[in-house]
Chimera marker file (.cmm) of the C-alpha trace (Angstrom):
<marker_set name="trace">
<marker id="1" x="29.745" y="7.863" z="7.691" r="1" g="1" b="0" radius="0.5"/>
<marker id="2" x="32.993" y="5.947" z="6.905" r="1" g="1" b="0" radius="0.5"/>
<marker id="3" x="36.376" y="7.457" z="6.356" r="1" g="1" b="0" radius="0.5"/>
<marker id="4" x="40.392" y="6.677" z="6.279" r="1" g="1" b="0" radius="0.5"/>
<marker id="5" x="43.297" y="8.800" z="7.202" r="1" g="1" b="0" radius="0.5"/>
<marker id="6" x="46.194" y="8.957" z="5.107" r="1" g="1" b="0" radius="0.5"/>
<marker id="7" x="49.375" y="11.712" z="4.826" r="1" g="1" b="0" radius="0.5"/>
<marker id="8" x="50.360" y="14.117" z="2.145" r="1" g="1" b="0" radius="0.5"/>
<marker id="9" x="53.635" y="16.004" z="2.594" r="1" g="1" b="0" radius="0.5"/>
<marker id="10" x="53.581" y="15.741" z="6.224" r="1" g="1" b="0" radius="0.5"/>
<marker id="11" x="49.830" y="16.559" z="6.520" r="1" g="1" b="0" radius="0.5"/>
<marker id="12" x="47.352" y="14.382" z="7.453" r="1" g="1" b="0" radius="0.5"/>
<marker id="13" x="44.181" y="14.050" z="5.449" r="1" g="1" b="0" radius="0.5"/>
<marker id="14" x="40.579" y="12.600" z="6.224" r="1" g="1" b="0" radius="0.5"/>
<marker id="15" x="38.855" y="11.691" z="3.876" r="1" g="1" b="0" radius="0.5"/>
<marker id="16" x="35.016" y="11.297" z="4.532" r="1" g="1" b="0" radius="0.5"/>
<marker id="17" x="32.101" y="9.888" z="2.688" r="1" g="1" b="0" radius="0.5"/>
<marker id="18" x="28.518" y="9.837" z="3.690" r="1" g="1" b="0" radius="0.5"/>
<marker id="19" x="26.502" y="12.519" z="5.511" r="1" g="1" b="0" radius="0.5"/>
<marker id="20" x="27.271" y="14.444" z="8.416" r="1" g="1" b="0" radius="0.5"/>
<marker id="21" x="24.279" y="14.850" z="9.960" r="1" g="1" b="0" radius="0.5"/>
<marker id="22" x="23.489" y="14.858" z="14.052" r="1" g="1" b="0" radius="0.5"/>
<marker id="23" x="23.467" y="11.003" z="13.687" r="1" g="1" b="0" radius="0.5"/>
<marker id="24" x="27.143" y="10.970" z="12.977" r="1" g="1" b="0" radius="0.5"/>
<marker id="25" x="28.708" y="14.030" z="14.707" r="1" g="1" b="0" radius="0.5"/>
<marker id="26" x="29.612" y="12.286" z="17.727" r="1" g="1" b="0" radius="0.5"/>
<marker id="27" x="31.393" y="9.314" z="16.160" r="1" g="1" b="0" radius="0.5"/>
<marker id="28" x="33.036" y="12.523" z="14.134" r="1" g="1" b="0" radius="0.5"/>
<marker id="29" x="34.166" y="15.059" z="16.875" r="1" g="1" b="0" radius="0.5"/>
<marker id="30" x="35.714" y="12.393" z="18.678" r="1" g="1" b="0" radius="0.5"/>
<marker id="31" x="38.074" y="11.238" z="16.213" r="1" g="1" b="0" radius="0.5"/>
<marker id="32" x="39.116" y="14.466" z="14.637" r="1" g="1" b="0" radius="0.5"/>
<marker id="33" x="39.697" y="15.883" z="18.271" r="1" g="1" b="0" radius="0.5"/>
<marker id="34" x="42.272" y="12.861" z="18.835" r="1" g="1" b="0" radius="0.5"/>
<marker id="35" x="43.734" y="13.834" z="15.531" r="1" g="1" b="0" radius="0.5"/>
<marker id="36" x="44.138" y="17.350" z="16.879" r="1" g="1" b="0" radius="0.5"/>
<marker id="37" x="45.410" y="16.130" z="19.745" r="1" g="1" b="0" radius="0.5"/>
<marker id="38" x="48.746" y="15.357" z="17.727" r="1" g="1" b="0" radius="0.5"/>
<marker id="39" x="48.467" y="17.133" z="14.506" r="1" g="1" b="0" radius="0.5"/>
<marker id="40" x="46.780" y="19.458" z="12.619" r="1" g="1" b="0" radius="0.5"/>
<marker id="41" x="44.104" y="18.028" z="9.548" r="1" g="1" b="0" radius="0.5"/>
<marker id="42" x="42.709" y="18.442" z="6.485" r="1" g="1" b="0" radius="0.5"/>
<marker id="43" x="39.389" y="17.187" z="6.420" r="1" g="1" b="0" radius="0.5"/>
<marker id="44" x="38.290" y="15.916" z="2.692" r="1" g="1" b="0" radius="0.5"/>
<marker id="45" x="34.631" y="16.855" z="1.850" r="1" g="1" b="0" radius="0.5"/>
<marker id="46" x="34.233" y="16.089" z="-1.527" r="1" g="1" b="0" radius="0.5"/>
<marker id="47" x="32.354" y="12.704" z="-1.006" r="1" g="1" b="0" radius="0.5"/>
<marker id="48" x="29.830" y="13.642" z="1.794" r="1" g="1" b="0" radius="0.5"/>
<marker id="49" x="26.378" y="13.865" z="0.388" r="1" g="1" b="0" radius="0.5"/>
<marker id="50" x="24.363" y="15.956" z="3.207" r="1" g="1" b="0" radius="0.5"/>
<marker id="51" x="26.067" y="18.079" z="5.832" r="1" g="1" b="0" radius="0.5"/>
<marker id="52" x="23.116" y="19.913" z="8.202" r="1" g="1" b="0" radius="0.5"/>
<marker id="53" x="23.606" y="22.497" z="10.619" r="1" g="1" b="0" radius="0.5"/>
<marker id="54" x="24.583" y="20.019" z="13.241" r="1" g="1" b="0" radius="0.5"/>
<marker id="55" x="27.261" y="18.754" z="10.750" r="1" g="1" b="0" radius="0.5"/>
<marker id="56" x="28.021" y="22.479" z="10.809" r="1" g="1" b="0" radius="0.5"/>
<marker id="57" x="28.266" y="22.782" z="13.946" r="1" g="1" b="0" radius="0.5"/>
<marker id="58" x="30.627" y="19.796" z="14.654" r="1" g="1" b="0" radius="0.5"/>
<marker id="59" x="32.841" y="21.295" z="11.981" r="1" g="1" b="0" radius="0.5"/>
<marker id="60" x="33.304" y="24.750" z="13.584" r="1" g="1" b="0" radius="0.5"/>
<marker id="61" x="33.646" y="23.185" z="17.403" r="1" g="1" b="0" radius="0.5"/>
<marker id="62" x="36.428" y="20.634" z="16.053" r="1" g="1" b="0" radius="0.5"/>
<marker id="63" x="37.975" y="23.694" z="14.444" r="1" g="1" b="0" radius="0.5"/>
<marker id="64" x="37.974" y="25.636" z="17.781" r="1" g="1" b="0" radius="0.5"/>
<marker id="65" x="38.890" y="22.873" z="19.815" r="1" g="1" b="0" radius="0.5"/>
<marker id="66" x="42.226" y="22.519" z="17.561" r="1" g="1" b="0" radius="0.5"/>
<marker id="67" x="43.293" y="26.217" z="17.278" r="1" g="1" b="0" radius="0.5"/>
<marker id="68" x="42.942" y="25.857" z="21.478" r="1" g="1" b="0" radius="0.5"/>
<marker id="69" x="45.377" y="23.124" z="20.712" r="1" g="1" b="0" radius="0.5"/>
<marker id="70" x="47.754" y="25.158" z="18.653" r="1" g="1" b="0" radius="0.5"/>
<marker id="71" x="46.660" y="22.905" z="15.477" r="1" g="1" b="0" radius="0.5"/>
<marker id="72" x="44.244" y="23.474" z="12.600" r="1" g="1" b="0" radius="0.5"/>
<marker id="73" x="41.413" y="22.075" z="10.644" r="1" g="1" b="0" radius="0.5"/>
<marker id="74" x="41.065" y="22.523" z="7.127" r="1" g="1" b="0" radius="0.5"/>
<marker id="75" x="37.779" y="21.630" z="5.156" r="1" g="1" b="0" radius="0.5"/>
<marker id="76" x="39.167" y="20.417" z="1.505" r="1" g="1" b="0" radius="0.5"/>
<marker id="77" x="36.603" y="20.738" z="-1.317" r="1" g="1" b="0" radius="0.5"/>
<marker id="78" x="33.695" y="21.999" z="0.551" r="1" g="1" b="0" radius="0.5"/>
<marker id="79" x="30.622" y="21.949" z="-1.971" r="1" g="1" b="0" radius="0.5"/>
<marker id="80" x="28.129" y="24.666" z="-2.300" r="1" g="1" b="0" radius="0.5"/>
<marker id="81" x="25.537" y="23.674" z="-0.069" r="1" g="1" b="0" radius="0.5"/>
<marker id="82" x="28.352" y="23.599" z="2.870" r="1" g="1" b="0" radius="0.5"/>
<marker id="83" x="29.339" y="26.566" z="1.322" r="1" g="1" b="0" radius="0.5"/>
<marker id="84" x="25.777" y="28.424" z="1.578" r="1" g="1" b="0" radius="0.5"/>
<marker id="85" x="25.075" y="26.926" z="4.803" r="1" g="1" b="0" radius="0.5"/>
<marker id="86" x="27.857" y="28.657" z="6.363" r="1" g="1" b="0" radius="0.5"/>
<marker id="87" x="27.485" y="31.820" z="5.170" r="1" g="1" b="0" radius="0.5"/>
<marker id="88" x="23.485" y="31.818" z="5.743" r="1" g="1" b="0" radius="0.5"/>
<marker id="89" x="24.519" y="30.687" z="9.275" r="1" g="1" b="0" radius="0.5"/>
<marker id="90" x="26.860" y="33.687" z="9.757" r="1" g="1" b="0" radius="0.5"/>
<marker id="91" x="29.807" y="31.180" z="10.682" r="1" g="1" b="0" radius="0.5"/>
<marker id="92" x="31.879" y="30.895" z="7.013" r="1" g="1" b="0" radius="0.5"/>
<marker id="93" x="34.992" y="33.165" z="9.182" r="1" g="1" b="0" radius="0.5"/>
<marker id="94" x="35.048" y="30.631" z="11.502" r="1" g="1" b="0" radius="0.5"/>
<marker id="95" x="36.091" y="27.844" z="9.229" r="1" g="1" b="0" radius="0.5"/>
<marker id="96" x="39.342" y="27.407" z="6.628" r="1" g="1" b="0" radius="0.5"/>
<marker id="97" x="38.495" y="26.573" z="3.524" r="1" g="1" b="0" radius="0.5"/>
<marker id="98" x="41.060" y="24.949" z="0.515" r="1" g="1" b="0" radius="0.5"/>
<marker id="99" x="40.286" y="24.057" z="-3.239" r="1" g="1" b="0" radius="0.5"/>
<marker id="100" x="43.676" y="21.937" z="-3.665" r="1" g="1" b="0" radius="0.5"/>
<marker id="101" x="45.960" y="19.717" z="-1.003" r="1" g="1" b="0" radius="0.5"/>
<marker id="102" x="48.364" y="22.464" z="-1.297" r="1" g="1" b="0" radius="0.5"/>
<marker id="103" x="46.278" y="24.950" z="-0.157" r="1" g="1" b="0" radius="0.5"/>
<marker id="104" x="45.414" y="22.976" z="2.483" r="1" g="1" b="0" radius="0.5"/>
<marker id="105" x="49.218" y="22.197" z="3.546" r="1" g="1" b="0" radius="0.5"/>
<marker id="106" x="49.916" y="25.964" z="2.729" r="1" g="1" b="0" radius="0.5"/>
<marker id="107" x="46.880" y="27.608" z="5.459" r="1" g="1" b="0" radius="0.5"/>
<marker id="108" x="47.871" y="24.736" z="7.856" r="1" g="1" b="0" radius="0.5"/>
<marker id="109" x="51.501" y="26.238" z="7.865" r="1" g="1" b="0" radius="0.5"/>
<marker id="110" x="50.722" y="30.060" z="7.757" r="1" g="1" b="0" radius="0.5"/>
<marker id="111" x="47.117" y="30.860" z="8.923" r="1" g="1" b="0" radius="0.5"/>
<marker id="112" x="47.004" y="32.256" z="12.480" r="1" g="1" b="0" radius="0.5"/>
<link id1="1" id2="2" r="1" g="1" b="0" radius="0.2"/>
<link id1="2" id2="3" r="1" g="1" b="0" radius="0.2"/>
<link id1="3" id2="4" r="1" g="1" b="0" radius="0.2"/>
<link id1="4" id2="5" r="1" g="1" b="0" radius="0.2"/>
<link id1="5" id2="6" r="1" g="1" b="0" radius="0.2"/>
<link id1="6" id2="7" r="1" g="1" b="0" radius="0.2"/>
<link id1="7" id2="8" r="1" g="1" b="0" radius="0.2"/>
<link id1="8" id2="9" r="1" g="1" b="0" radius="0.2"/>
<link id1="9" id2="10" r="1" g="1" b="0" radius="0.2"/>
<link id1="10" id2="11" r="1" g="1" b="0" radius="0.2"/>
<link id1="11" id2="12" r="1" g="1" b="0" radius="0.2"/>
<link id1="12" id2="13" r="1" g="1" b="0" radius="0.2"/>
<link id1="13" id2="14" r="1" g="1" b="0" radius="0.2"/>
<link id1="14" id2="15" r="1" g="1" b="0" radius="0.2"/>
<link id1="15" id2="16" r="1" g="1" b="0" radius="0.2"/>
<link id1="16" id2="17" r="1" g="1" b="0" radius="0.2"/>
<link id1="17" id2="18" r="1" g="1" b="0" radius="0.2"/>
<link id1="18" id2="19" r="1" g="1" b="0" radius="0.2"/>
<link id1="19" id2="20" r="1" g="1" b="0" radius="0.2"/>
<link id1="20" id2="21" r="1" g="1" b="0" radius="0.2"/>
<link id1="21" id2="22" r="1" g="1" b="0" radius="0.2"/>
<link id1="22" id2="23" r="1" g="1" b="0" radius="0.2"/>
<link id1="23" id2="24" r="1" g="1" b="0" radius="0.2"/>
<link id1="24" id2="25" r="1" g="1" b="0" radius="0.2"/>
<link id1="25" id2="26" r="1" g="1" b="0" radius="0.2"/>
<link id1="26" id2="27" r="1" g="1" b="0" radius="0.2"/>
<link id1="27" id2="28" r="1" g="1" b="0" radius="0.2"/>
<link id1="28" id2="29" r="1" g="1" b="0" radius="0.2"/>
<link id1="29" id2="30" r="1" g="1" b="0" radius="0.2"/>
<link id1="30" id2="31" r="1" g="1" b="0" radius="0.2"/>
<link id1="31" id2="32" r="1" g="1" b="0" radius="0.2"/>
<link id1="32" id2="33" r="1" g="1" b="0" radius="0.2"/>
<link id1="33" id2="34" r="1" g="1" b="0" radius="0.2"/>
<link id1="34" id2="35" r="1" g="1" b="0" radius="0.2"/>
<link id1="35" id2="36" r="1" g="1" b="0" radius="0.2"/>
<link id1="36" id2="37" r="1" g="1" b="0" radius="0.2"/>
<link id1="37" id2="38" r="1" g="1" b="0" radius="0.2"/>
<link id1="38" id2="39" r="1" g="1" b="0" radius="0.2"/>
<link id1="39" id2="40" r="1" g="1" b="0" radius="0.2"/>
<link id1="40" id2="41" r="1" g="1" b="0" radius="0.2"/>
<link id1="41" id2="42" r="1" g="1" b="0" radius="0.2"/>
<link id1="42" id2="43" r="1" g="1" b="0" radius="0.2"/>
<link id1="43" id2="44" r="1" g="1" b="0" radius="0.2"/>
<link id1="44" id2="45" r="1" g="1" b="0" radius="0.2"/>
<link id1="45" id2="46" r="1" g="1" b="0" radius="0.2"/>
<link id1="46" id2="47" r="1" g="1" b="0" radius="0.2"/>
<link id1="47" id2="48" r="1" g="1" b="0" radius="0.2"/>
<link id1="48" id2="49" r="1" g="1" b="0" radius="0.2"/>
<link id1="49" id2="50" r="1" g="1" b="0" radius="0.2"/>
<link id1="50" id2="51" r="1" g="1" b="0" radius="0.2"/>
<link id1="51" id2="52" r="1" g="1" b="0" radius="0.2"/>
<link id1="52" id2="53" r="1" g="1" b="0" radius="0.2"/>
<link id1="53" id2="54" r="1" g="1" b="0" radius="0.2"/>
<link id1="54" id2="55" r="1" g="1" b="0" radius="0.2"/>
<link id1="55" id2="56" r="1" g="1" b="0" radius="0.2"/>
<link id1="56" id2="57" r="1" g="1" b="0" radius="0.2"/>
<link id1="57" id2="58" r="1" g="1" b="0" radius="0.2"/>
<link id1="58" id2="59" r="1" g="1" b="0" radius="0.2"/>
<link id1="59" id2="60" r="1" g="1" b="0" radius="0.2"/>
<link id1="60" id2="61" r="1" g="1" b="0" radius="0.2"/>
<link id1="61" id2="62" r="1" g="1" b="0" radius="0.2"/>
<link id1="62" id2="63" r="1" g="1" b="0" radius="0.2"/>
<link id1="63" id2="64" r="1" g="1" b="0" radius="0.2"/>
<link id1="64" id2="65" r="1" g="1" b="0" radius="0.2"/>
<link id1="65" id2="66" r="1" g="1" b="0" radius="0.2"/>
<link id1="66" id2="67" r="1" g="1" b="0" radius="0.2"/>
<link id1="67" id2="68" r="1" g="1" b="0" radius="0.2"/>
<link id1="68" id2="69" r="1" g="1" b="0" radius="0.2"/>
<link id1="69" id2="70" r="1" g="1" b="0" radius="0.2"/>
<link id1="70" id2="71" r="1" g="1" b="0" radius="0.2"/>
<link id1="71" id2="72" r="1" g="1" b="0" radius="0.2"/>
<link id1="72" id2="73" r="1" g="1" b="0" radius="0.2"/>
<link id1="73" id2="74" r="1" g="1" b="0" radius="0.2"/>
<link id1="74" id2="75" r="1" g="1" b="0" radius="0.2"/>
<link id1="75" id2="76" r="1" g="1" b="0" radius="0.2"/>
<link id1="76" id2="77" r="1" g="1" b="0" radius="0.2"/>
<link id1="77" id2="78" r="1" g="1" b="0" radius="0.2"/>
<link id1="78" id2="79" r="1" g="1" b="0" radius="0.2"/>
<link id1="79" id2="80" r="1" g="1" b="0" radius="0.2"/>
<link id1="80" id2="81" r="1" g="1" b="0" radius="0.2"/>
<link id1="81" id2="82" r="1" g="1" b="0" radius="0.2"/>
<link id1="82" id2="83" r="1" g="1" b="0" radius="0.2"/>
<link id1="83" id2="84" r="1" g="1" b="0" radius="0.2"/>
<link id1="84" id2="85" r="1" g="1" b="0" radius="0.2"/>
<link id1="85" id2="86" r="1" g="1" b="0" radius="0.2"/>
<link id1="86" id2="87" r="1" g="1" b="0" radius="0.2"/>
<link id1="87" id2="88" r="1" g="1" b="0" radius="0.2"/>
<link id1="88" id2="89" r="1" g="1" b="0" radius="0.2"/>
<link id1="89" id2="90" r="1" g="1" b="0" radius="0.2"/>
<link id1="90" id2="91" r="1" g="1" b="0" radius="0.2"/>
<link id1="91" id2="92" r="1" g="1" b="0" radius="0.2"/>
<link id1="92" id2="93" r="1" g="1" b="0" radius="0.2"/>
<link id1="93" id2="94" r="1" g="1" b="0" radius="0.2"/>
<link id1="94" id2="95" r="1" g="1" b="0" radius="0.2"/>
<link id1="95" id2="96" r="1" g="1" b="0" radius="0.2"/>
<link id1="96" id2="97" r="1" g="1" b="0" radius="0.2"/>
<link id1="97" id2="98" r="1" g="1" b="0" radius="0.2"/>
<link id1="98" id2="99" r="1" g="1" b="0" radius="0.2"/>
<link id1="99" id2="100" r="1" g="1" b="0" radius="0.2"/>
<link id1="100" id2="101" r="1" g="1" b="0" radius="0.2"/>
<link id1="101" id2="102" r="1" g="1" b="0" radius="0.2"/>
<link id1="102" id2="103" r="1" g="1" b="0" radius="0.2"/>
<link id1="103" id2="104" r="1" g="1" b="0" radius="0.2"/>
<link id1="104" id2="105" r="1" g="1" b="0" radius="0.2"/>
<link id1="105" id2="106" r="1" g="1" b="0" radius="0.2"/>
<link id1="106" id2="107" r="1" g="1" b="0" radius="0.2"/>
<link id1="107" id2="108" r="1" g="1" b="0" radius="0.2"/>
<link id1="108" id2="109" r="1" g="1" b="0" radius="0.2"/>
<link id1="109" id2="110" r="1" g="1" b="0" radius="0.2"/>
<link id1="110" id2="111" r="1" g="1" b="0" radius="0.2"/>
<link id1="111" id2="112" r="1" g="1" b="0" radius="0.2"/>
</marker_set>
């Protein structure tokens, strides 16, 4: 998995490319947890090919850890595969989804 980080209107955006699987979650969760030590983050899933149940579990974990630090993790542009997996596993309500950077910024500011 490859990533780059940028800022959008005062919010951190993490652009991912690759797959979110058991082979990539350790580095991914460490990176996101270090970001949420300082600020909330929007994770751009637009170029993520495969997301396994382990990858989804990692997204839930980083979301809970961020919330404990009074930060938010927003999932940008989730694909149908991720949405269907989250619904099938009954964890959809544990994540914050957005379809645009503007929506993501709003959810970071106001989602509790």
